[in-house]
N, C-alpha and C positions, 0 to 999 in steps of 0.2 A: 782569435782562436785560443782556447785554453788547452791545457795538456790533454784532457780527454778527447777534445775535438781533433787534435793532432794525431793521437793514437788511432782514432776511428778512421781518419784520412789515410793513415799508413795501412790499415787493414783493408780499406777499400782498394788502395793501390795494389796490395798483395793479391787480392781476390780478382779484381776486374782488370788488372794490368795497368802499366804505366800510361798508355794512351788515353785511358778513361779519366785520368785525374784532372786534367784541365777542364773538360766539360762539366764534371761533377762539381769542381770548385766554383766555376762560373754560375751554374744553376743554383747552387746553395747560397752563393753570395747575393744573387738577385732576389731569391725568395726571402732571405733574411733582411735585405734592404726594404722590400715591400712590407714585411712585418714591422720593421722599425718605423716606416712612414705611417702605418696604421696606428701604431702606439702613439707617435708624436701628434698625429691628427686628433686622436682621442683626447689629448690633453689641452686642446684649444678651448678658449673661453666660450666661444659660441656654441659648443657642444655640451655645455654644463648640464642642461636638463636631461639630455639623453644619457650622459655619463652617470648621473645620480640615479636614474631609473635602472640602469644596467648594474650598478654596484649594489643595489638593494635586492637584486634577483637572487634566487636560490642557486642558480648555475654559477654565478660569480663567487658566491660564498664557498661553494665546493671547490672551485679553482683555487681560491686563496688558501683553503685548508690543505689542498694537495701540494701547492708550491711551498708551504711552510716558511714563508718569509723570504724565499730566494728571489733575487732580482736578476733579470737578464733575458736574452733571447735564446731560444733553443737551437743553436747552430748545429749541434750534432744531429738533431732530428731532420733538419734540412739537408745535411750531408747525406744521411741515409736515404731520404726520399729522392734526392738527386741521383744517387748511385743506382737506385732501382729504375729510375727513368732512363738513365744513360745505358745501363746494361740491358 
């Protein structure tokens, strides 16, 4: 968790209450873990043809422009989604 994620987690605790923090953290961690597995699976050599086709698509090019070179997983987004599910 980076500083922004910790601040978001604190705000979630403030709004939803202390008992909601553990389920929110668990759900967000599982969702981020699944995302990481999808990313790692996409890097496997046997998926090269699919990956090249996906990277040439217009959707992927827009995603790259939107991310502007940033690397990482959107843990804050998963925290927010988990907070909505738990609350």
